[in-house]
N, CA and C atoms as a LAMMPS dump frame, in Angstrom:
ITEM: TIMESTEP
0
ITEM: NUMBER OF ATOMS
168
ITEM: BOX BOUNDS ff ff ff
-5.0000000000000000e+02 5.0000000000000000e+02
-5.0000000000000000e+02 5.0000000000000000e+02
-5.0000000000000000e+02 5.0000000000000000e+02
ITEM: ATOMS id mol type element x y z
1 1 1 N 13.851 -2.095 -0.365
2 1 2 C 13.057 -0.936 -0.803
3 1 3 C 11.595 -1.177 -0.402
4 2 1 N 10.967 -0.132 -0.027
5 2 2 C 9.572 -0.15 0.331
6 2 3 C 8.69 -0.132 -0.907
7 3 1 N 7.461 -0.553 -0.723
8 3 2 C 6.463 -0.486 -1.767
9 3 3 C 5.883 0.947 -1.766
10 4 1 N 5.355 1.388 -2.912
11 4 2 C 4.699 2.702 -3.047
12 4 3 C 3.389 2.54 -3.698
13 5 1 N 2.495 3.494 -3.477
14 5 2 C 1.136 3.462 -4.023
15 5 3 C 1.058 4.609 -5.021
16 6 1 N 0.69 4.321 -6.267
17 6 2 C 0.623 5.342 -7.327
18 6 3 C -0.724 6.094 -7.242
19 7 1 N -0.834 7.065 -8.123
20 7 2 C -2.055 7.857 -8.22
21 7 3 C -3.273 7.091 -8.756
22 8 1 N -3.09 5.884 -9.183
23 8 2 C -4.222 5.075 -9.649
24 8 3 C -4.945 4.399 -8.488
25 9 1 N -4.514 4.689 -7.28
26 9 2 C -5.183 4.184 -6.055
27 9 3 C -6.61 4.752 -6.046
28 10 1 N -7.598 3.881 -5.752
29 10 2 C -8.991 4.287 -5.672
30 10 3 C -9.44 4.339 -4.209
31 11 1 N -8.546 4.269 -3.233
32 11 2 C -8.848 4.382 -1.824
33 11 3 C -9.849 3.343 -1.307
34 12 1 N -9.737 2.103 -1.81
35 12 2 C -10.641 1.105 -1.362
36 12 3 C -10.242 0.472 -0.02
37 13 1 N -8.963 0.578 0.343
38 13 2 C -8.462 0.072 1.648
39 13 3 C -8.119 -1.381 1.671
40 14 1 N -8.185 -2.032 0.551
41 14 2 C -7.812 -3.46 0.482
42 14 3 C -6.367 -3.699 0.911
43 15 1 N -5.496 -2.786 0.535
44 15 2 C -4.069 -2.901 0.92
45 15 3 C -3.855 -2.771 2.388
46 16 1 N -4.498 -1.847 3.038
47 16 2 C -4.332 -1.664 4.454
48 16 3 C -4.786 -2.879 5.224
49 17 1 N -5.824 -3.528 4.822
50 17 2 C -6.282 -4.732 5.448
51 17 3 C -5.349 -5.894 5.273
52 18 1 N -4.553 -5.868 4.225
53 18 2 C -3.633 -6.984 3.929
54 18 3 C -2.257 -6.759 4.506
55 19 1 N -1.958 -5.606 5.06
56 19 2 C -0.63 -5.348 5.581
57 19 3 C -0.418 -5.899 6.977
58 20 1 N 0.512 -6.845 7.107
59 20 2 C 0.687 -7.53 8.417
60 20 3 C 1.306 -6.628 9.518
61 21 1 N 1.886 -5.517 9.136
62 21 2 C 2.533 -4.631 10.157
63 21 3 C 1.879 -3.295 10.265
64 22 1 N 0.758 -3.091 9.62
65 22 2 C 0.018 -1.817 9.721
66 22 3 C 0.735 -0.627 9.171
67 23 1 N 1.503 -0.804 8.115
68 23 2 C 2.302 0.275 7.527
69 23 3 C 1.542 1.161 6.545
70 24 1 N 0.255 0.83 6.327
71 24 2 C -0.525 1.56 5.32
72 24 3 C -1.668 2.328 6.025
73 25 1 N -1.797 3.584 5.672
74 25 2 C -2.846 4.396 6.228
75 25 3 C -3.49 5.264 5.136
76 26 1 N -4.682 5.765 5.398
77 26 2 C -5.356 6.594 4.422
78 26 3 C -4.765 7.998 4.422
79 27 1 N -4.318 8.44 3.248
80 27 2 C -3.736 9.739 3.101
81 27 3 C -4.709 10.693 2.368
82 28 1 N -4.186 11.748 1.827
83 28 2 C -4.977 12.754 1.14
84 28 3 C -5.304 12.262 -0.301
85 29 1 N -6.454 11.66 -0.489
86 29 2 C -6.843 11.216 -1.808
87 29 3 C -6.421 9.822 -2.194
88 30 1 N -5.495 9.216 -1.432
89 30 2 C -5.058 7.857 -1.673
90 30 3 C -4.399 7.335 -0.474
91 31 1 N -4.236 6.01 -0.392
92 31 2 C -3.546 5.393 0.753
93 31 3 C -2.045 5.606 0.61
94 32 1 N -1.325 5.557 1.742
95 32 2 C 0.119 5.78 1.75
96 32 3 C 0.795 4.679 2.549
97 33 1 N 2.016 4.34 2.148
98 33 2 C 2.802 3.309 2.897
99 33 3 C 3.909 3.993 3.62
100 34 1 N 4.03 3.694 4.946
101 34 2 C 5.116 4.229 5.736
102 34 3 C 6.348 3.396 5.445
103 35 1 N 7.313 3.947 4.683
104 35 2 C 8.479 3.233 4.256
105 35 3 C 9.312 2.733 5.42
106 36 1 N 9.292 3.375 6.536
107 36 2 C 10.077 2.926 7.702
108 36 3 C 9.484 1.696 8.341
109 37 1 N 8.148 1.532 8.213
110 37 2 C 7.469 0.435 8.778
111 37 3 C 7.315 -0.762 7.866
112 38 1 N 7.353 -0.507 6.557
113 38 2 C 7.172 -1.514 5.523
114 38 3 C 8.206 -2.617 5.628
115 39 1 N 7.812 -3.881 5.598
116 39 2 C 8.757 -4.994 5.694
117 39 3 C 9.001 -5.659 4.323
118 40 1 N 8.463 -4.985 3.259
119 40 2 C 8.714 -5.412 1.865
120 40 3 C 8.18 -6.821 1.585
121 41 1 N 7.057 -7.167 2.188
122 41 2 C 6.525 -8.513 2.005
123 41 3 C 5.678 -8.633 0.721
124 42 1 N 5.112 -7.559 0.212
125 42 2 C 4.333 -7.57 -0.976
126 42 3 C 2.871 -7.936 -0.82
127 43 1 N 2.458 -8.132 0.426
128 43 2 C 1.048 -8.484 0.63
129 43 3 C 0.077 -7.425 0.107
130 44 1 N 0.489 -6.162 0.282
131 44 2 C -0.37 -5.079 -0.216
132 44 3 C -0.53 -5.085 -1.697
133 45 1 N 0.531 -5.356 -2.43
134 45 2 C 0.486 -5.352 -3.876
135 45 3 C -0.441 -6.45 -4.352
136 46 1 N -0.437 -7.6 -3.692
137 46 2 C -1.292 -8.68 -4.05
138 46 3 C -2.749 -8.402 -3.711
139 47 1 N -3.029 -7.568 -2.746
140 47 2 C -4.398 -7.246 -2.358
141 47 3 C -5.003 -6.117 -3.184
142 48 1 N -4.167 -5.326 -3.847
143 48 2 C -4.663 -4.146 -4.581
144 48 3 C -5.395 -4.546 -5.893
145 49 1 N -6.694 -4.234 -5.972
146 49 2 C -7.449 -4.6 -7.196
147 49 3 C -7.108 -3.764 -8.425
148 50 1 N -6.451 -2.619 -8.225
149 50 2 C -6.145 -1.813 -9.431
150 50 3 C -4.663 -1.845 -9.82
151 51 1 N -3.831 -2.567 -9.096
152 51 2 C -2.431 -2.699 -9.416
153 51 3 C -1.681 -1.426 -9.202
154 52 1 N -2.113 -0.616 -8.244
155 52 2 C -1.549 0.657 -7.92
156 52 3 C -0.324 0.616 -7.033
157 53 1 N 0.037 -0.558 -6.603
158 53 2 C 1.184 -0.703 -5.674
159 53 3 C 2.347 -1.407 -6.349
160 54 1 N 3.55 -0.836 -6.227
161 54 2 C 4.73 -1.468 -6.807
162 54 3 C 5.924 -1.162 -5.929
163 55 1 N 7.006 -1.883 -6.184
164 55 2 C 8.25 -1.634 -5.427
165 55 3 C 8.854 -0.343 -5.936
166 56 1 N 9.369 0.451 -5.003
167 56 2 C 9.994 1.725 -5.255
168 56 3 C 11.285 1.531 -5.997
């Protein structure tokens, strides 16, 4: 299962910088994870300062 970003995202970009496969991009009001590209490593969840990222 891919990780997902909740509405508590503050669009800081920390998750995108931590993603080893570039599966995260800035969306409308928050960052978004491309489920097809996500390798489920969890690096983004560890980089998120607000805890907005969790497993789907």
